[in-house]
Every structure is written in C-alpha cells, then in structure tokens.
C-alpha positions in Angstrom: -19.3 2.1 9.7 -18.9 4.8 12.4 -15.2 4.4 12.4 -15.1 4.7 8.6 -17.2 7.9 8.8 -14.7 9.3 11.3 -11.8 8.4 9.1 -13.5 9.8 6.0 -14.3 13.0 7.8 -10.9 13.5 9.3 -9.2 12.5 6.0 -10.5 15.8 4.8 -8.5 17.6 7.5 -4.7 17.1 7.1 -1.4 15.3 7.7 2.1 15.7 9.2 4.0 14.2 12.1 4.0 17.4 14.3 2.8 16.9 17.9 0.3 19.3 19.4 1.5 22.2 21.5 -0.3 22.5 24.8 -2.6 25.5 25.4 -0.2 27.2 27.8 2.7 27.1 25.5 0.5 28.4 22.7 -0.5 31.5 24.5 3.0 32.1 25.9 4.4 31.9 22.4 1.8 34.3 21.2 3.0 36.9 23.7 6.6 36.5 22.5 5.7 36.8 18.8 3.6 40.0 19.2 5.4 43.1 18.0 4.5 46.8 18.7 2.1 48.2 16.0 1.0 44.6 15.2 -1.0 45.0 11.9 -4.7 43.9 12.0 -7.4 43.8 9.4 -8.3 47.4 8.4 -9.8 49.4 5.6 -13.5 49.5 4.5 -16.5 48.6 6.7 -19.7 47.7 4.9 -22.9 49.0 6.5 -26.3 47.3 6.2 -27.4 49.8 3.6 -24.4 49.0 1.5 -22.4 52.2 2.2 -18.8 52.0 3.1 -16.7 54.0 5.5 -12.9 54.1 6.2 -11.5 53.1 9.6 -8.9 55.5 10.9 -6.2 53.1 12.2 -4.1 50.6 10.4 -2.2 49.1 13.3 -2.4 48.7 17.1 -0.8 51.7 18.9 1.7 51.1 21.7 -0.9 51.5 24.4 -3.3 49.0 22.7 -0.3 46.7 22.3 0.4 46.9 26.1 -3.3 46.2 26.8 -3.2 43.2 24.5 -0.1 41.8 26.2 -1.9 42.1 29.6 -5.1 40.4 28.2 -3.0 37.6 26.6 -1.2 37.0 29.9 -4.6 36.9 31.6 -5.8 34.4 29.1 -2.9 32.1 30.1 -4.2 32.2 33.7 -7.8 31.6 32.6 -6.6 28.7 30.4 -5.2 27.1 33.4 -8.4 27.7 35.4 -10.6 26.4 32.6 -8.5 23.2 32.1 -10.8 20.2 32.6 -9.9 17.9 35.5 -8.5 14.4 35.1 -11.8 12.9 36.0 -13.6 15.1 33.4 -11.1 14.0 30.7 -11.5 10.3 31.5 -15.3 10.7 31.5 -15.2 12.4 28.1 -12.9 9.7 26.8 -15.3 7.0 28.0 -18.2 8.8 26.3 -16.5 9.0 23.0 -15.5 5.3 23.0 -19.0 4.3 24.2 -20.7 6.2 21.4 -18.3 4.7 18.8 -18.9 1.3 20.2 -22.7 1.6 20.2 -22.8 2.7 16.5 -20.3 0.1 15.4 -22.0 -2.8 17.2 -25.4 -1.6 15.9 -24.3 -1.9 12.3 -22.7 -5.2 12.9 -26.0 -6.5 14.2 -27.8 -5.1 11.1 -25.3 -6.8 8.8 -26.1 -10.1 10.6 -29.8 -9.5 10.3 -29.5 -8.6 6.6 -27.7 -11.9 5.9 -30.4 -13.9 7.6 -33.1 -11.9 5.9 -31.5 -12.5 2.4 -31.4 -16.2 3.1 -35.1 -16.2 4.2 -36.1 -14.3 1.1 -33.9 -16.3 -1.2 -31.8 -13.3 -2.3 -28.3 -13.4 -3.5 -25.5 -11.7 -1.5 -23.6 -10.8 -4.7 -26.5 -9.3 -6.7 -26.6 -5.5 -6.3 -30.2 -5.4 -7.6 -31.3 -7.3 -4.5 -30.1 -4.3 -2.3 -33.3 -2.5 -3.4 -35.7 -5.1 -2.0 -38.2 -3.3 0.3 -37.4 -5.3 3.4 -33.6 -4.9 3.0 -34.1 -1.1 2.4 -36.3 -0.8 5.4 -33.8 -2.6 7.6 -31.0 -0.2 6.7 -33.2 2.9 6.8 -34.2 2.1 10.4 -30.5 1.5 11.3 -29.4 4.8 9.7 -32.3 6.7 11.5 -31.4 5.2 14.9 -27.7 5.8 14.6 -28.0 9.3 13.1 -30.1 10.3 16.2 -27.6 8.5 18.5 -24.7 10.3 16.8 -26.5 13.7 17.1 -27.2 13.2 20.7 -23.6 12.3 21.4 -22.2 15.2 19.5 -24.5 17.7 21.2 -23.3 16.3 24.5 -19.6 16.2 23.6 -19.5 19.4 21.4 -15.9 20.6 20.5 -14.3 18.8 17.6 -17.2 16.4 17.2 -19.5 19.2 16.1 -17.1 19.7 13.1 -17.3 16.0 12.3 -21.1 16.1 12.4 -21.2 19.2 10.2 -18.9 17.5 7.7 -21.0 14.3 7.5 -24.2 16.4 7.0 -22.7 18.1 4.0 -21.9 14.8 2.1 -25.3 14.6 0.3 -23.5 12.8 -2.5 -22.5 9.8 -0.4 -24.2 9.7 3.0 -27.6 8.2 3.8 -30.4 10.8 3.8 -31.1 10.0 7.5 -27.7 11.4 8.5 -28.1 14.5 6.3 -31.5 15.3 7.8 -30.7 14.6 11.4 -27.2 16.1 11.5 -28.2 19.2 9.5 -29.2 20.9 12.7 -25.5 21.1 13.6 -25.1 23.6 10.6 -27.2 26.1 12.6 -25.1 25.7 15.7 -25.1 23.8 19.0 -26.5 24.5 22.4 -25.3 28.0 23.6 -23.1 28.8 26.5 -24.4 31.2 29.3 -23.8 34.9 28.5 -21.8 35.4 31.7 -19.1 33.1 30.2 -18.9 35.3 27.2 -18.9 38.5 29.3 -16.0 37.1 31.3 -14.0 36.4 28.1 -14.7 39.9 26.8 -13.5 41.4 30.1 -10.3 39.3 30.0 -9.5 39.9 26.3 -10.5 43.5 25.7 -9.1 46.7 27.3 -11.6 49.0 29.1 -11.2 51.5 26.2 -12.1 48.7 23.7 -15.1 47.6 25.8 -16.4 51.1 25.8 -16.7 51.0 22.0 -19.2 48.1 22.3 -22.8 49.1 23.0 -26.1 47.1 23.3 -24.6 43.6 23.3 -27.4 41.2 22.8 -27.1 38.5 25.5 -29.0 36.0 23.2 -26.5 34.5 20.8 -26.9 34.8 17.1 -25.3 31.4 16.7 -23.1 29.0 18.6 -20.5 26.8 16.9 -17.9 24.3 18.0 -15.2 26.9 19.0 -17.1 30.1 19.6 -20.3 31.9 20.2 -21.6 35.0 18.2 -23.6 37.9 19.7 -24.9 41.0 18.0 -23.8 44.5 19.2 -23.6 48.1 18.2 -20.5 50.4 18.1 -20.6 53.9 19.6 -21.0 55.3 16.1 -24.1 53.2 15.5 -22.4 50.6 13.2 -23.9 47.1 13.6 -21.4 44.4 14.4 -21.2 40.9 15.8 -18.8 39.7 18.5 -17.2 36.3 18.1 -16.0 35.0 21.5 -14.2 31.7 22.0 -15.7 29.1 24.4 -13.8 28.9 27.6 -11.6 25.8 27.9 -12.3 24.8 24.3 -8.6 24.6 23.4 -8.0 21.8 25.9 -11.1 19.9 24.8 -10.2 20.1 21.1 -6.7 18.8 21.8 -8.1 16.0 24.0 -10.6 15.1 21.2 -7.7 14.8 18.8 -6.0 12.4 21.2 -9.2 10.4 21.6 -9.5 10.2 17.8 -5.9 9.3 17.5 -6.5 6.3 19.8 -9.5 5.2 17.9 -7.7 5.3 14.6 -4.7 3.6 16.1 -7.0 0.7 17.0 -8.5 0.7 13.6 -5.1 0.5 12.0 -4.3 -2.5 14.0 -7.0 -4.4 12.2 -6.0 -2.9 8.8 -2.7 -1.0 8.3 -4.2 0.7 5.2 -6.7 2.4 7.5 -4.0 4.2 9.5 -5.2 7.8 9.5 -3.1 8.8 12.4 -1.0 11.3 10.4 -4.2 13.0 9.5 -5.0 13.7 13.1 -1.5 14.8 13.7 -1.8 17.5 11.0 -5.2 18.7 12.2 -3.9 19.0 15.7 -1.3 21.3 14.4 -3.8 23.3 12.4 -6.4 23.6 15.1 -4.0 25.7 17.2 -4.1 28.3 14.5 -7.9 28.2 14.5 -7.9 29.1 18.2 -6.2 32.4 17.5 -8.7 34.9 16.1 -5.9 37.3 15.1 -4.8 34.8 12.5 -8.4 34.4 11.3 -8.7 38.2 10.9 -5.6 38.3 8.8 -6.9 35.4 6.7 -10.2 37.2 6.1 -8.4 40.4 5.1 -6.2 38.6 2.5 -9.0 36.6 1.0 -11.4 39.6 0.9 -8.8 41.7 -1.0 -8.1 38.9 -3.5 -11.8 38.3 -4.3 -12.3 42.1 -4.9 -9.3 42.1 -7.2 -10.7 39.2 -9.2 -14.1 40.7 -9.4 -15.8 37.8 -7.7 -19.0 38.9 -6.0 -18.9 37.4 -2.5 -19.0 39.1 0.8 -16.4 38.6 3.6 -17.2 40.6 6.8 -14.7 43.4 7.6 -13.1 43.0 11.1 -13.1 46.1 13.3 -9.6 47.6 13.9 -8.6 47.4 17.5 -11.3 44.9 18.5 -9.5 41.7 17.5 -7.6 39.6 20.1 -6.6 36.0 20.5 -10.1 34.9 21.7 -12.4 37.8 20.6 -13.1 39.2 17.2 -15.6 42.0 16.3 -16.7 42.3 12.7 -19.5 43.6 10.5 -22.9 42.2 10.9 -24.0 40.7 7.5 -27.7 40.3 7.1 -28.7 37.0 5.4 -29.9 33.4 5.7 -28.2 30.0 5.5 -27.5 28.8 2.0 -29.2 25.5 2.8 -32.5 27.3 3.6 -34.3 26.4 0.4 -37.5 28.1 1.4 -35.7 31.4 1.7 -33.9 30.8 -1.6 -37.2 30.5 -3.3 -38.7 33.4 -1.3 -36.0 35.8 -2.4 -35.9 34.4 -5.9 -32.2 33.5 -5.6 -30.6 31.9 -8.7 -29.1 28.7 -7.2 -26.7 28.1 -10.1 -25.4 31.7 -10.0 -25.1 31.5 -6.2 -23.1 28.3 -6.3 -21.0 29.6 -9.2 -19.9 32.5 -7.0 -19.2 30.1 -4.1 -17.1 27.7 -6.2 -15.3 30.6 -7.9 -14.5 32.0 -4.5 -12.8 28.8 -3.4 -11.1 28.3 -6.8 -9.5 31.7 -6.4 -8.6 31.0 -2.8 -6.9 27.7 -3.6 -5.3 28.3 -7.0 -4.7 32.1 -7.2 -4.0 33.1 -3.6 -2.9 29.8 -2.1 -4.8 30.6 1.1 -8.2 28.9 1.5 -10.9 28.3 4.0 -10.8 24.5 4.6 -14.2 24.4 6.3 -16.9 25.4 3.7 -19.9 23.7 5.2 -23.3 25.3 4.7 -23.4 26.8 8.2 -20.4 29.0 7.2 -22.1 30.4 4.0 -25.0 32.8 4.1 -27.0 34.4 1.3 -27.1 38.2 1.6 -30.4 40.0 1.8 -29.0 43.5 1.9 -27.7 44.2 -1.6 -28.7 47.6 -3.0 -29.1 46.3 -6.6 -31.5 43.6 -5.4 -29.1 40.7 -6.4 -30.4 37.8 -4.3 -27.6 35.4 -5.2 -24.6 36.9 -3.3 -22.9 34.6 -0.8 -21.5 35.7 2.5 -18.4 33.7 3.5 -17.8 33.2 7.2 -15.4 31.5 9.6 -11.8 31.6 8.3 -10.3 29.9 11.4 -9.5 26.6 9.7 -7.6 28.1 6.8 -4.8 26.3 4.9 -1.9 28.0 3.3 -0.1 26.5 0.3 3.6 27.1 -0.3 4.2 28.6 -3.8 5.4 25.2 -5.0 2.3 23.4 -3.6 0.0 25.9 -5.1 1.5 25.3 -8.5 1.4 21.5 -8.1 -2.3 21.5 -7.1 -3.1 23.9 -10.0 -1.3 21.5 -12.3 -3.3 18.6 -10.9 -6.7 20.2 -11.5 -5.8 21.6 -14.9 -4.4 18.3 -16.1 -7.5 16.5 -15.0 -9.7 19.0 -16.9 -7.5 18.8 -20.1 -6.9 15.0 -19.8 -3.2 15.9 -19.8 -1.7 12.6 -18.5 1.9 13.9 -18.6 0.9 17.0 -16.6 -0.9 14.8 -14.1 2.1 12.7 -13.4 4.3 15.8 -13.1 1.8 17.2 -10.5 2.0 13.9 -8.5 5.8 14.2 -8.4 5.9 17.9 -7.5 3.4 17.5 -4.6 4.9 14.3 -3.2 2.1 11.8 -4.1 3.8 8.5 -4.7 2.0 5.5 -6.2 3.4 1.9 -6.3 1.8 1.3 -9.8 2.2 2.8 -13.2 -1.2 3.2 -14.7 -1.5 6.9 -15.6 -4.8 6.5 -17.5 -6.4 4.9 -14.4 -5.0 7.7 -12.3 -6.5 10.2 -14.7 -9.9 8.5 -14.5 -9.7 8.5 -10.8 -8.9 12.2 -10.6 -11.6 13.1 -13.1 -14.1 11.1 -11.1 -13.1 12.9 -7.9 -13.6 16.3 -9.6 -16.7 15.3 -11.6 -19.9 17.4 -11.6 -21.8 16.9 -8.4 -24.9 14.6 -8.6 -28.2 16.2 -7.4 -29.3 14.8 -4.1 -32.5 13.4 -5.7 -30.2 11.2 -8.0 -27.6 10.3 -5.3 -29.0 6.9 -4.5 -28.8 5.6 -8.1 -25.4 7.3 -8.6 -24.1 5.5 -5.5 -25.4 2.2 -6.8 -23.5 2.8 -10.1 -20.4 3.7 -8.1 -20.5 0.4 -6.2 -20.8 -1.5 -9.5 -17.9 0.4 -11.0 -15.8 -0.2 -7.9 -16.4 -4.0 -8.0 -15.4 -4.1 -11.6 -12.3 -2.1 -10.9 -11.4 -4.2 -7.8 -11.7 -7.4 -10.0 -9.3 -5.9 -12.5 -6.9 -5.0 -9.8 -7.1 -8.5 -8.4 -6.1 -10.0 -11.7 -3.3 -7.4 -12.1 -1.9 -8.1 -8.6 -2.6 -11.8 -8.8 -4.8 -11.7 -5.7 -7.7 -14.1 -5.2 -11.2 -13.0 -4.0 -11.2 -12.5 -0.2 -7.5 -11.6 -0.1 -6.4 -8.1 0.6 -5.5 -5.8 -2.3 -2.3 -3.7 -2.2 -2.9 -0.1 -1.4 -1.7 1.8 -4.5 -0.6 4.9 -2.5 2.9 4.8 -0.8 3.0 8.5 0.3 0.8 11.5 0.0 1.1 15.2 1.0 -0.8 16.5 4.0 -2.2 19.4 1.8 -4.1 16.8 -0.3 -6.4 16.1 2.7 -7.5 19.7 3.1 -7.8 20.0 -0.7 -10.1 16.9 -0.9 -12.1 18.1 2.1 -13.0 21.3 0.3 -13.8 19.5 -2.9 -16.1 17.1 -1.1 -17.9 19.8 0.9 -18.5 22.1 -2.1 -19.7 19.2 -4.2 -22.0 18.1 -1.4 -23.4 21.6 -1.2 -24.2 21.6 -4.9 -25.8 18.2 -4.5 -28.0 19.3 -1.6 -29.3 22.3 -3.7 -30.0 20.0 -6.7 -27.5 21.8 -9.0 -25.2 19.8 -11.3 -22.5 22.5 -11.4 -19.4 22.1 -13.6 -17.0 21.9 -10.7 -13.9 20.8 -12.4 -14.2 23.4 -15.2 -14.6 26.2 -12.5 -11.5 25.1 -10.6 -9.4 24.6 -13.8 -10.1 28.2 -14.9 -8.3 29.6 -11.9 -5.7 26.8 -11.9 -4.8 27.6 -15.5 -4.2 31.2 -14.7 -1.7 30.3 -12.0 0.1 28.0 -14.4 0.3 30.7 -17.1 1.6 33.2 -14.6 4.3 30.7 -13.5 6.0 30.9 -16.9 8.7 33.6 -16.7 7.6 36.7 -18.6 10.5 36.6 -21.0 9.5 33.1 -22.1 5.9 33.9 -22.8 4.5 34.2 -26.4 4.2 37.7 -27.6 2.5 37.2 -30.9 0.1 34.6 -32.2 2.4 33.8 -35.1 6.1 33.1 -34.1 8.3 35.5 -36.0 11.2 33.1 -36.5 9.9 31.9 -39.9 9.0 35.3 -41.4 11.8 34.9 -44.0 9.6 32.6 -46.1 7.8 34.8 -48.7 5.3 32.8 -50.7 1.6 33.3 -51.3 0.8 30.0 -49.7 2.8 31.1 -46.6 0.7 34.2 -46.3 -2.5 32.3 -46.7 -1.6 29.7 -44.1 -0.5 32.4 -41.6 -4.0 34.1 -42.0 -5.8 30.8 -41.5 -3.6 29.9 -38.4 -4.3 33.4 -36.9 -8.0 33.0 -37.4 -8.1 29.5 -35.8 -6.2 30.8 -32.8 -8.4 34.0 -32.4 -11.6 31.9 -32.6 -10.2 29.4 -30.0 -10.3 26.6 -32.5 -6.7 25.8 -31.9 -4.1 26.3 -29.0 -0.9 25.8 -31.0 0.1 24.4 -34.3 2.9 23.8 -36.8 2.7 23.4 -40.5 5.5 22.8 -43.0 5.3 22.0 -46.7 8.3 21.2 -48.9 8.0 21.0 -52.7 11.0 19.8 -54.9 13.4 20.4 -52.0 12.2 23.9 -51.4 10.3 24.9 -48.2 7.2 26.8 -49.4 5.3 26.9 -46.1 6.6 26.9 -42.5 4.4 28.3 -39.8 4.6 28.0 -36.0 1.7 29.6 -34.1 0.0 29.8 -30.7 1.3 28.4 -27.4 2.4 25.0 -26.2 -0.8 24.5 -24.1 -3.8 26.3 -22.7 -1.9 26.9 -19.5 1.6 26.9 -21.0 2.1 30.3 -22.4 5.4 29.5 -24.1 5.2 30.0 -27.9 5.2 27.2 -30.4 8.4 27.5 -32.4 9.9 25.6 -35.3 11.6 23.3 -32.8 8.6 22.5 -30.6 7.7 18.8 -30.4 4.1 17.5 -30.9 2.7 14.1 -30.3 1.6 13.1 -33.9 0.0 9.8 -33.1 -0.5 7.7 -36.2 1.9 9.7 -38.3 4.3 7.2 -36.8 2.6 4.5 -39.0 3.7 6.3 -42.1 7.3 6.4 -40.8 7.2 2.7 -39.7 5.8 1.7 -43.1 8.4 3.7 -44.9 11.1 2.1 -42.8 9.7 -1.3 -43.6 9.9 -0.5 -47.4 13.5 0.6 -47.0 14.2 -2.6 -45.2 12.5 -4.7 -48.0 14.6 -3.0 -50.6 17.8 -3.4 -48.6 17.3 -7.1 -48.1 15.6 -7.9 -51.4 12.3 -9.1 -49.9 9.0 -8.9 -51.7 5.9 -7.4 -50.1 3.9 -10.6 -51.1 6.1 -12.9 -49.0 4.5 -14.2 -45.8 5.4 -12.8 -42.4 5.8 -16.3 -41.1 8.7 -16.9 -43.4 10.8 -14.5 -41.4 9.0 -14.7 -38.1 8.2 -18.5 -37.6 6.6 -18.1 -34.1 4.1 -15.8 -35.7 2.9 -18.4 -38.2 3.0 -21.3 -35.8 0.4 -19.8 -33.4 -2.6 -20.0 -35.7 -3.3 -21.4 -39.2 -4.7 -18.2 -40.7 -1.6 -16.3 -39.6 0.5 -18.3 -42.0 -1.4 -16.7 -44.8 -0.7 -13.1 -43.7 1.7 -11.4 -46.1 3.8 -8.2 -45.6 1.4 -6.5 -48.0 -1.5 -7.4 -45.8 0.2 -5.9 -42.8 1.2 -2.7 -44.5 -2.4 -2.2 -46.0 -4.3 -3.0 -42.8 -5.7 -6.3 -44.2 -4.1 -8.7 -41.7 -7.3 -9.2 -39.7 -5.6 -8.3 -36.4 -7.1 -4.8 -36.1 -8.8 -5.3 -32.7 -6.6 -7.8 -30.9 -5.5 -6.7 -27.5 -4.8 -8.8 -24.4 -7.6 -9.5 -22.0 -7.8 -7.0 -19.1 -5.0 -5.0 -20.7 -3.3 -2.3 -18.6 -1.1 0.7 -19.6 1.8 -1.2 -18.1 1.2 -4.0 -20.7 0.7 -1.7 -23.6 4.0 0.1 -22.9 5.9 -3.1 -22.6 7.2 -3.5 -26.1 8.6 -7.0 -25.7 5.3 -8.3 -24.1 3.1 -6.8 -26.9 5.4 -8.2 -29.6 5.1 -11.7 -28.1 1.3 -11.2 -27.8 0.8 -10.4 -31.5 2.9 -13.4 -32.4 1.1 -15.7 -29.9 -2.0 -17.9 -29.9 -4.3 -15.2 -28.4 -4.0 -12.8 -31.3 -6.3 -14.5 -33.8 -7.3 -12.9 -37.2 -11.0 -11.9 -37.4 -11.2 -12.6 -41.1 -9.3 -14.2 -44.0 -6.2 -12.0 -44.6 -6.7 -9.8 -47.6 -10.5 -10.0 -47.7 -11.3 -6.9 -45.6 -9.6 -3.7 -44.6 -9.7 -2.5 -40.9 -7.5 0.2 -39.4 -4.9 -1.5 -37.1 -4.7 1.4 -34.6 -2.5 -0.3 -32.1 -1.5 -3.7 -33.6 0.2 -2.1 -36.6 3.2 -1.1 -34.5 3.5 -4.6 -32.9 3.1 -6.3 -36.3 5.4 -4.1 -38.5 7.8 -3.2 -35.8 8.1 -6.9 -34.8 8.7 -7.9 -38.5 11.6 -5.3 -38.8 13.2 -6.7 -35.7 12.9 -10.4 -36.9 14.4 -9.6 -40.3 17.2 -7.1 -39.2 18.0 -8.7 -35.8 18.1 -5.3 -34.1 15.6 -3.0 -32.3 13.2 -1.4 -34.8 13.9 2.1 -33.6 17.7 1.6 -34.2 17.0 0.5 -37.7 14.7 3.5 -38.4 17.2 6.0 -37.1 20.2 4.6 -38.9 18.4 4.0 -42.2 15.8 6.7 -42.4 15.8 9.5 -39.8 19.6 10.1 -39.6 20.1 10.1 -43.5 17.3 12.7 -43.8 18.9 14.7 -40.9 15.6 14.8 -39.0 16.5 12.6 -36.0 16.3 15.7 -33.7 12.9 16.7 -35.1 11.1 13.3 -35.4 11.5 10.8 -32.6 10.2 7.2 -32.2 10.4 4.6 -29.5 10.4 7.3 -26.7 12.0 10.6 -26.1 15.8 10.9 -25.3 16.6 12.2 -21.8 18.3 15.3 -23.3 15.1 16.6 -24.8 14.0 19.7 -22.8 10.5 19.6 -21.4 10.0 23.2 -22.6 10.0 21.9 -26.2 7.0 19.7 -25.7 3.5 20.8 -26.7 0.9 19.7 -24.1 -1.3 16.8 -25.2 -4.9 17.3 -24.2 -8.3 15.8 -25.0 -10.9 18.4 -24.5 -13.5 20.1 -26.7 -12.7 23.7 -27.5 -15.6 26.1 -27.5 -15.9 28.6 -30.4 -17.4 32.0 -29.5 -19.4 31.8 -32.8 -20.9 28.3 -32.2 -22.7 26.9 -29.2 -22.1 23.3 -29.2 -18.4 22.8 -28.6 -16.3 22.1 -31.7 -14.0 19.1 -31.3 
C-alpha cells in the first residue's frame, strides 16, 4: 500500500529518460549561462494597503552581475561543503527502506487479520457490502491511523522530497483514508525549521553587501518552512514589507539522493509487476527538480503567470519579486497577508465564498495550462493563501505561492492537452483520439467510447469529502465490472493478469494529472462540488479557437457563398439560423431544400465546432446519423426493382443462413425489415464493444446467427431498429447483389445523382480533408434566455 502511494504520488510528477545532473555541474552551468543585464522580475510592487509602486530597474546592471557571478561561484564551494558524507547517505537510504518496509509489512498483516476475521464472522470476501462491517472498518481504521503517524514521523525526520510526497497524499481527500488526510495535513503548514544562522550564512553567500543593506529587520523566526526553503519576514529600506525565501543548505544533494532511493524502490516494485514500472516518472522529476532549485527561474515563472492572469482578468494574487534581490538560492518578494486556504475556521470568520474562491483558483490553473502553457505543478493547499488585505473587502481572493516546480508545455503539447480537455467536455470522440495521437499517448486497444468515459471520469466534478467514502465504494464496484468486461474481451480468466492498455504516454501527462488530482482534492476538502471540467474546457477551447489561422476563421454568422439564392423562404431560413446562433442554440448548421429540381433554400451558417472557428460552408460534412437509414432503404428499393423482387418475399429466401438460425426469422419479410417490424430492434451481442460494432462482417454474421432472436412475431409490432437496421438491410443487399452494400449504393444511387462527394456511407475516403468535418459533440447548450439547458 505504501509503495502504491509512492507510485501514485510520483506518477503526478513526470517522465523522461534524462539522468540527473549533479549539483556542482548545475551551478557551474548557471555561471556560464548568465549574461550581462540578465532580466529579472520587475514592475509593480503591491503594498499591504493595496497601493502599487514602480520599481526603477528592469535588469541587473554590470556591477550586480559581477556580484552575482561571485556569489554563484561561492555557492559551488558551499555546495561541496554541504554535501552529505557517504555514511550519511547510507544512513538516509536505510531509513527510507526501513520506513517503506514497516508500512508495507503492517498492511500485509492487516490483510491477513481481515481474512481471518471475515472467516470468523462468516463474511464473504467478494461481497463489497461486508467491507462496512464495524469490526472490519475498525481494523482498517486502526491500521491507517498507525501508519499515517508512522509516515509523518518518518517524513519529518527525512524531510526533502518526502515532504512533497506527504503534502500530495494529504491533498487527496477524494481517494485517501481520512486518517492520512488529518495526520499529514500538518505538512501543508511546513516542517521543522532550520537554525537562523544557516539562513544568514546563505544570505551572506548569495547577496552582495549592497543588496544586504537593502534588507532591514529580518525576523529570525521563520514564517514557514518547506521542503526546499525557509521563509522569513523582513522590511526594505523604504519600509516596504517583504519575505525572504532562502534555500536549505545541502538540499540539492538530498533531493537527488531521494530520487535515487525512490528509483530503487520502484525498480524493485517493477520486478514483481512490470506494469508498475514508474522509473521514467522519477527520471523526469529528477530533471525538473534541478529547475526548482534555481530561484531565478522561479521568479521568471511568477512574472509570466502574474502578467497572464492580469491580462485575462482573473482575480488572483502572485507576489511581486524585488528587482536585484533574486539569486540562485535567495528570492525576496512582497509579503502577502492571508491564511491557508484549508483553514476552514478562517474561511468562515472572514465570510469567504468557498465556491468563488475555488473558481478563481481553478480558473488560474486553467489559464496557466491551456492559455499560457506554463503552470505551477504543485498546487497543494500550503501553496495557496486567502488574502485578508483587499481594499474592497473581497474575502475570496487566492494568493498563489511557490512556482518552483513549474512545467512548460511546448506549443504543440499545449494544443494537444487543450484538445484532450475540450473533447472530454464536448464528448467529441474523434477529437479525443486526435489529442492522443498528437501528445504521444498510445493505447493497444481501440475502444474510443471507453477512452472517453475514462477521461470524463478523470475530469469529473470533485466529490465533497463527506461523500468520499460512498463514492469510493461505488468506484470499486465500477472497476470490478469494468475488469470483468476486460477479462472477457482479452480472454483472461479470473486471477490472471490483465494486459495494460497503455503502450506509451507523454511525460507531460503526469504533471497534468497531478494538478488535476490536487485541485480536485482541494475542492473535495472544502466540500465544494465545483464543475472542474467545464472550467478547464473554457480556457482550452479559447486556445483551440486561436490555433485556427486568422484567414480561415468565420467572419459572418451566415456564410456568404450562397447569397445568390433569392427566395422568400431563403430569407426566412437565414433569419431563423441567425437567431439560433445568436442565442447559442446552435453551433453550426446546413439546410437545403429542392422543389421540382430547383434549389429554393440553401443556407450554411455558424462554425464547424465550439472550438473550431472555421465556417460551415456548402461543402462541410456533418454526421447525419439515421439519415443513413433513408439512403439504405432507398438503395434496397432500387435493388428490388432492378432484380424484380417483391417486398413481401422473405429475407430467408435470399439469405438462407438468416432463416436457419431461428424459426421466427423464416417469417421476416423484406417489408418487415424496411418498416421496423422484424422484431430485432434491441438485439446486440453480449458484452459488446466498439471494436465489435465497427466490425461489419462480425455484426452481419451476428444478425443472421442464433443469438439474434426476434422479440415478437414479425409484423405484429413496430420498434425502431436503431443499430440492427443497417446489419439487416445492408446484409440483405450484399446477399442479393453479391457485392459490398456501399459499392452497390454508390454505383446505383449516389453516383447517378452526382452526390457521391457530398453524401458518404461505409466510412470516409482518405482524400476527405479533416477541415471539411463538423465536430460531433454531445453536450447541452445553454440559452441566455432560459435557465435549464436546452438540449
């Protein structure tokens, strides 16, 4: 269980096969990369009273650059001095493995005790309802309480990376036992502090004498202590209140050692189960943590995110760093007055609107990930405050801290993840599969509807903590049902190992899912069921719209290419289409009416999708669903006329296998099939999958076979054959003509009408451009004039 918790936590960090750089080479590389007039965060400084003042400098001057070079060279020497000894490293390694072993063995013992207790109480091992038996619950509660305290004690002793792990676990109110949430929540406030003389030494090494003179009244008592650094309050010469963030001495070496320890643990875990090989995750995090150790990079991250949030009008505070007081291991920034977002008593005291507060938090991360492509990958509650210094009395303004662990998307990856989120929100299966391909997520199965369900579940609204236990129980039931279906699909017996459906995944996905999990956990802990996916999709759709070249975007609601038609009906339809689009009751549409060979209406309006800003034109292609039944039925009638066959003849006469599978099927006539009276409306294979439904040959054999049994005497009742109509009528066309049904339709119906390029059946030809396709979605559209959503 402990190993699983580690893997789950780290699987929210990242992946690549880059080895870690040692601390010495990191600092030496930094010296080489620094340029004269190196730009730092500048601009506006927010005072406690809300006033703003401009800072005079925008870059380091040559003298400051020289001082920084010297301080960085000094940090190389101090890094060597702070390097733990070999004995210290071995001791730390032993402590990590001992802690993991204790927790692991503890839970193994509890599993054994539970099995014996179930036998004693006469409880089934397979009945989920028995999990709620008071004695079973008490057994696990005691184990969780013991191991949570054991884990906290070990983390406080080890510190470094393990603090981050504990902070992550304590945010997962949606999945973790409450004992872990309560016990490990203290890590959100910090860890035991380091002596101030260590901080003072770091300041002397990192800052020039001139920079040190700017800092007055440094409080030796830390404001907070985290895994990488310690924060102290201070005042500048001009009276401005600031905080100093100083990196722990020797922490770089400890962090990299912890990564190696974790790599070893996960390597051992993968030996028992190759699917649990999370080693690439540790490799990527090792690469990213080197960036977190350079506060100059963090300052730049803060500056970029702050500017973007201001541009988007999202009310959230990011402290301003002080120009000239940022080095590799020291960062001075504004002091922001507030309290932790998880302090529910203070939330109530200041009358904070929890939903509005979380909306601003989630909007901030949505904008970071999908608009800017640079996002804080560590949004635990210890890094989010609630401001208490707003002039207008707004008590629901978040303060976002600690941008050390910040991930940057490439433009291509930003677009791919935006497409992923937007497709999940719109139930756009095609868009989802495109996003997988673009980001490098490779699956060894083809079940897009299952993939869609999985993604929508991942981004679903967070469950309030008070309901988490029942929700977890429901998830377990769903997982068992899903596993059983997968076993049948893969031909695997119970007890045998299921095939991992993922062949390859991008490292960015790990940071992305980490943020999702932590934000949803935060909502859960504050008892707010916030529409997380909708919030993310709003920002994602904006990125997708902007990705369309400007010259390809729709200019008008009604496409002007059909303005040559001048009929009263054309004008009326244009007005209706315009109204539907303005009221958000439609995204895009086409309508064409032909009377006596003359086109009297032809309107194309709107865009190809909510996030595809290309216009609908006369040549755009829409999925028209059961319109295909009319085409198929017309093709069947053409066939009957061509071959001189009556609609009242039986299907079995021309399709013997169909009639031989069941006596009632011998009675089904062609008329019954065309008029939805065959009695086969609801027949589908047991445990049907999308792979089966899209296998035409398999479904044709199924409808003719013994498992497709009529539900009533043919001709007595009428029921819409939503899926089976195609297998029945299409199969009949093939049996009579001896050729694929789509070939017969094209040659005898679509080609003679000269519409084969406008109406397509049996799949899309490869030469059809994707830009012609309207996006298929399944989401309610909200009208501004109506408050429940209109379908």
